[in-house]
C-alpha positions as CSV (number, residue, x, y, z in Angstrom):
1,M,127.5,227.1,-54.9
2,E,129.5,225.1,-53.1
3,H,128.5,221.2,-54.4
4,S,127.9,218.3,-52.1
5,M,131.0,216.0,-52.6
6,K,128.8,212.5,-52.3
7,T,127.1,211.4,-55.3
8,F,124.7,208.7,-56.3
9,H,124.3,206.4,-59.7
10,A,121.4,205.1,-61.0
11,P,119.6,202.5,-58.4
12,K,120.2,199.0,-58.5
13,A,116.1,197.9,-58.3
14,K,113.7,195.2,-60.0
15,V,112.0,197.4,-62.9
16,H,108.5,196.2,-63.9
17,T,108.0,197.3,-67.9
18,F,104.5,197.5,-69.3
19,Q,103.3,199.0,-72.8
20,G,106.2,201.8,-72.3
21,M,105.8,202.4,-68.7
22,I,108.2,201.5,-65.8
23,S,107.9,201.2,-62.0
24,T,109.0,199.5,-59.3
25,S,105.9,200.5,-57.0
26,A,103.7,197.3,-56.0
27,K,100.7,199.8,-56.5
28,M,102.2,200.3,-59.6
29,V,102.6,196.8,-60.9
30,R,99.4,196.0,-59.4
31,F,97.6,198.7,-61.6
32,F,99.6,197.3,-64.6
33,E,97.5,193.8,-63.6
34,T,94.6,195.9,-63.7
35,V,94.8,197.2,-67.2
36,K,95.4,194.3,-68.3
37,R,92.5,192.7,-67.6
38,V,90.1,195.5,-68.4
39,A,91.8,196.0,-72.0
40,Q,90.5,192.2,-72.8
41,T,86.8,193.7,-72.4
42,D,84.5,195.6,-74.1
43,S,84.0,197.9,-71.5
44,A,83.9,201.5,-71.4
45,I,86.7,203.1,-69.1
46,L,87.2,206.0,-67.6
47,I,90.7,206.9,-66.7
48,R,91.0,209.1,-63.4
49,G,94.8,210.8,-62.9
50,Q,96.0,214.3,-62.2
51,S,98.0,215.8,-65.0
52,G,101.1,214.5,-66.2
53,T,100.6,211.0,-64.8
54,G,100.4,209.5,-68.5
55,K,96.8,208.5,-69.0
56,E,97.6,208.7,-73.0
57,L,100.1,206.0,-72.5
58,V,97.2,203.7,-70.3
59,A,94.7,204.5,-72.7
60,R,97.1,202.8,-75.4
61,A,98.0,200.0,-73.8
62,I,94.5,198.8,-73.1
63,H,94.1,199.3,-76.8
64,N,97.2,197.2,-77.7
65,L,96.6,194.4,-75.5
66,S,92.5,194.6,-76.8
67,P,90.8,192.4,-79.4
68,R,90.7,195.5,-81.3
69,S,94.5,196.1,-81.5
70,A,94.7,195.9,-85.2
71,K,92.2,198.4,-85.5
72,T,92.8,202.3,-85.8
73,F,93.3,204.1,-81.9
74,N,92.6,207.5,-81.9
75,A,93.0,209.8,-79.3
76,V,90.9,213.1,-79.1
77,N,91.7,216.4,-76.5
78,C,88.6,217.6,-75.5
79,A,89.8,221.0,-74.0
80,V,90.4,222.5,-77.2
81,L,86.8,220.9,-78.3
82,T,85.3,224.9,-79.1
83,P,81.1,224.0,-79.2
84,E,81.0,224.9,-82.4
85,L,84.1,222.0,-84.1
86,A,83.4,219.6,-81.2
87,T,80.3,218.2,-83.1
88,S,82.0,218.1,-87.1
89,E,85.5,216.7,-85.3
90,L,83.7,213.8,-83.2
91,F,80.8,213.2,-86.1
92,G,82.5,214.9,-89.0
93,H,80.1,216.7,-91.5
94,I,79.2,217.1,-95.5
95,K,79.9,219.9,-97.8
96,G,78.0,222.5,-97.0
97,S,76.9,222.0,-93.8
98,F,78.5,225.2,-92.5
99,T,80.1,228.3,-93.5
100,G,84.0,226.7,-94.2
101,A,82.8,223.2,-94.5
102,V,83.8,222.7,-98.6
103,S,84.1,219.5,-98.6
104,D,82.9,215.9,-96.9
105,H,84.5,215.2,-93.2
106,Q,84.8,211.8,-91.8
107,G,84.8,212.5,-87.6
108,Y,87.1,210.6,-85.2
109,F,83.8,208.0,-84.8
110,E,83.6,206.9,-88.2
111,D,87.8,206.6,-88.4
112,S,87.4,204.8,-85.1
113,H,85.3,201.5,-86.4
114,K,86.4,198.8,-85.3
115,G,88.3,200.4,-82.7
116,T,88.8,202.4,-80.1
117,L,88.6,206.2,-79.5
118,F,90.4,207.8,-76.5
119,L,88.7,211.2,-74.9
120,D,91.3,213.2,-73.3
121,E,90.3,215.6,-71.0
122,V,86.8,214.3,-71.3
123,A,85.0,216.7,-68.8
124,E,85.5,219.7,-70.7
125,L,83.8,218.4,-73.2
126,P,81.0,221.0,-74.5
127,L,77.7,220.3,-73.4
128,Q,76.1,220.2,-76.6
129,A,78.4,217.4,-78.1
130,Q,78.0,215.5,-74.9
131,S,73.9,215.0,-75.7
132,R,75.2,213.6,-79.0
133,L,77.8,211.5,-77.6
134,L,75.3,210.2,-75.9
135,R,72.9,209.1,-78.4
136,V,75.9,207.7,-80.4
137,I,76.9,205.2,-77.5
138,Q,73.2,204.6,-76.7
139,E,72.2,203.9,-80.6
140,K,75.5,202.8,-81.9
141,T,74.8,204.9,-84.7
142,M,75.5,208.8,-86.0
143,T,74.7,211.1,-88.5
144,R,77.4,213.8,-89.8
145,L,76.5,217.3,-89.1
146,G,74.4,218.2,-92.1
147,S,73.1,215.0,-93.4
148,T,69.9,212.8,-92.7
149,K,71.9,209.6,-93.4
150,A,72.5,207.2,-90.2
151,R,76.2,204.8,-90.1
152,S,76.7,202.4,-87.8
153,V,79.6,202.6,-85.4
154,D,81.7,200.0,-83.7
155,V,83.7,201.7,-81.2
156,R,84.9,201.2,-77.6
157,I,85.3,204.2,-76.2
158,L,88.0,205.4,-73.3
159,S,88.1,208.6,-71.4
160,A,90.5,210.1,-69.1
161,T,90.5,213.5,-66.8
162,H,92.2,214.8,-64.1
163,K,88.4,215.9,-62.6
164,A,85.9,214.4,-60.2
165,L,82.7,213.8,-62.8
166,R,80.5,213.6,-59.8
167,Q,81.5,217.1,-58.8
168,E,81.1,218.1,-62.8
169,T,77.3,216.6,-62.6
170,R,76.7,218.8,-60.1
171,L,77.9,221.8,-61.1
172,G,76.0,221.3,-64.1
173,Q,79.0,221.1,-66.9
174,F,78.3,217.4,-67.0
175,R,75.5,215.2,-68.4
176,E,75.3,212.5,-65.3
177,D,73.9,209.8,-67.9
178,L,76.7,210.2,-70.1
179,M,79.1,210.5,-67.0
180,Y,77.5,206.3,-66.2
181,R,78.0,205.4,-69.5
182,L,81.9,206.7,-69.8
183,R,82.5,204.8,-66.2
184,V,81.4,201.3,-66.7
185,V,84.9,201.2,-65.6
186,P,86.7,203.7,-63.7
187,I,90.7,203.2,-62.8
188,Y,92.5,205.2,-61.2
189,L,96.4,206.3,-62.0
190,P,98.7,206.8,-59.1
191,R,100.6,210.2,-58.9
192,L,104.3,210.2,-58.9
193,V,104.5,210.5,-55.3
194,E,102.6,207.5,-54.7
195,R,105.3,205.1,-56.4
196,G,107.3,205.1,-53.8
197,R,111.3,205.0,-55.8
198,D,110.0,205.3,-59.1
199,I,111.1,209.2,-58.6
200,E,115.0,208.5,-59.3
201,V,114.4,205.4,-61.2
202,L,112.0,207.2,-63.6
203,A,114.8,210.3,-63.4
204,W,117.7,208.2,-64.6
205,R,115.5,206.8,-67.1
206,F,115.2,210.4,-68.6
207,I,119.1,210.8,-67.3
208,D,119.9,208.0,-70.0
209,E,117.3,209.2,-72.6
210,F,119.5,213.2,-72.6
211,N,122.6,211.7,-72.5
212,Q,121.5,210.2,-75.8
213,R,120.8,213.4,-77.3
214,A,122.9,216.2,-75.8
215,T,126.3,217.0,-75.9
216,R,126.0,217.1,-71.8
217,Q,126.9,213.6,-70.1
218,V,125.8,213.3,-66.9
219,K,127.0,210.5,-64.9
220,A,125.9,211.3,-61.1
221,L,123.6,213.0,-59.0
222,S,124.6,215.3,-56.5
223,Q,123.3,214.3,-52.6
224,D,121.2,217.8,-52.7
225,A,120.1,217.4,-56.3
226,R,118.7,214.0,-55.7
227,D,117.6,215.2,-52.2
228,A,115.6,217.6,-53.9
229,L,113.9,215.3,-56.5
230,L,112.9,212.6,-53.7
231,N,111.5,215.5,-51.6
232,Y,109.6,217.4,-54.2
233,E,105.6,217.2,-54.2
234,W,105.4,216.8,-58.1
235,P,102.3,218.1,-59.0
236,G,103.3,217.5,-62.6
237,N,103.8,214.3,-62.0
238,V,105.9,212.3,-64.9
239,R,106.0,215.2,-67.4
240,E,107.4,217.7,-65.1
241,L,110.4,215.4,-63.6
242,R,111.0,215.1,-67.4
243,N,111.0,218.0,-68.5
244,N,112.9,219.2,-64.8
245,I,115.7,216.8,-66.3
246,E,115.7,217.8,-69.9
247,N,115.9,221.8,-68.1
248,A,119.1,220.4,-66.1
249,F,120.8,219.0,-69.1
250,A,120.6,222.5,-70.9
251,V,122.0,225.1,-67.8
252,G,124.0,222.8,-66.2
253,I,127.7,221.7,-67.1
254,G,129.8,218.5,-66.0
255,D,128.9,215.3,-65.6
256,V,127.1,215.5,-62.3
257,L,124.2,216.7,-61.8
258,Q,123.6,219.8,-58.9
259,L,120.8,221.2,-57.2
260,E,121.1,224.4,-59.3
261,D,120.6,222.8,-62.5
262,L,116.9,221.9,-61.3
263,T,114.2,224.7,-61.6
264,P,113.5,227.1,-59.0
265,E,110.9,225.4,-57.6
266,L,113.0,222.3,-56.5
267,R,115.6,224.2,-55.1
268,G,112.5,226.4,-52.7
269,E,112.8,229.6,-54.9
270,E,110.3,231.7,-56.0
271,P,110.8,231.4,-60.1
272,F,110.6,235.2,-60.0
273,A,110.9,237.6,-57.1
274,P,107.6,238.2,-56.0
275,G,106.0,241.7,-56.9
276,S,108.2,241.9,-59.8
277,Q,106.3,243.1,-62.8
278,E,109.2,243.4,-64.9
279,L,110.4,240.1,-64.1
280,T,106.7,238.2,-64.8
281,L,106.5,239.9,-67.9
282,D,110.2,238.4,-69.2
283,Y,109.1,235.6,-67.8
284,S,105.9,235.5,-69.5
285,K,107.7,236.5,-72.8
286,A,110.2,234.1,-72.6
287,E,107.2,231.1,-72.4
288,R,105.4,233.2,-75.4
289,N,108.5,233.2,-77.6
290,R,109.2,229.1,-76.9
291,I,105.9,228.0,-77.8
292,V,106.1,230.3,-80.8
293,A,109.1,228.9,-82.0
294,A,107.7,225.4,-81.2
295,L,104.4,225.9,-83.6
296,N,106.6,227.1,-86.1
297,A,109.1,224.3,-86.4
298,A,105.6,222.3,-85.7
299,E,104.2,223.9,-89.1
300,G,101.3,225.1,-86.8
301,N,100.5,221.2,-85.7
302,K,99.7,221.3,-81.6
303,G,100.4,218.2,-80.6
304,A,103.9,217.9,-81.8
305,A,104.5,221.5,-80.5
306,A,103.3,220.4,-77.2
307,D,105.5,216.9,-77.3
308,A,108.4,219.2,-78.1
309,L,107.5,221.6,-75.4
310,G,107.4,218.4,-72.9
311,M,103.7,219.8,-71.9
312,S,100.0,218.2,-72.9
313,R,98.3,219.5,-75.9
314,S,95.2,220.5,-73.2
315,T,97.9,222.7,-71.5
316,L,99.6,223.9,-74.5
317,W,95.9,225.2,-76.0
318,R,95.5,227.1,-72.4
319,K,98.5,228.6,-72.7
320,M,98.1,229.9,-76.2
321,K,95.0,231.0,-75.0
322,T,95.9,233.0,-72.4
323,M,98.9,234.5,-74.3
324,G,96.0,235.5,-77.3
325,L,98.0,232.9,-79.9
326,S,94.8,230.3,-80.4
């Protein structure tokens, strides 16, 4: 492929840094100010935002800036909680309360006492667990599964979802009374394409990151690669951008990142030929092998495997379920 001759280096722009997040966008700076203000309250906060926008980073920022910062922060991915596990994981159980309960288990609520509990993908929480969660929020006490002893809990709840909870309540998938308890203060995390020059600024942040870790050293972007990055819709937001830069380091050569180093979606191509069952199977098999390898390397720790793969824990769980790995 013929390369464009013009190249671009990291842009000179005023970058605002906030709790591990960076932005040049006035919209994001206003968002950072909102986070600072709500962190000082003890209100329940619902973080709305598309997948890959960084909702857990925001939750951690709220905790770090809050009066509870010296206490425990726990993050729970509700999308991986089956109806059978949800009650035990959130509220704990006592020995013998069900088959396999070989010892007492402290749930996330007890572990987060005086601290913060972040319920990620809260719209996926099973209905039975929703009822119990509502009671705990109202009464500030909880009982381990199989026990009759009520325990006081003082926990600030942050939650996040990419779904509209009002729509979920209309569908009967989410309790309306719980929704109002969780969204006392709703905040919206902007999509990457709403953040102005942040696409290019973040791309260079990830280039700098991989320059420290990879044998390839990227010093510039070709014009067509830069155009592709800036013109793409980024449905996977910041996470997808980082994955693309990592892919470029893996497949490309030289100190200029070229268009062909980017994924087929950014080049305006299909990732595999439409209608080609063989290529589709090869593509799926390759991804399955990557997931298995990451799980093995992480010794079965799904959170660590998801981080290594550059995807959220809920995305990894969904893929594992589809592939028969869960």
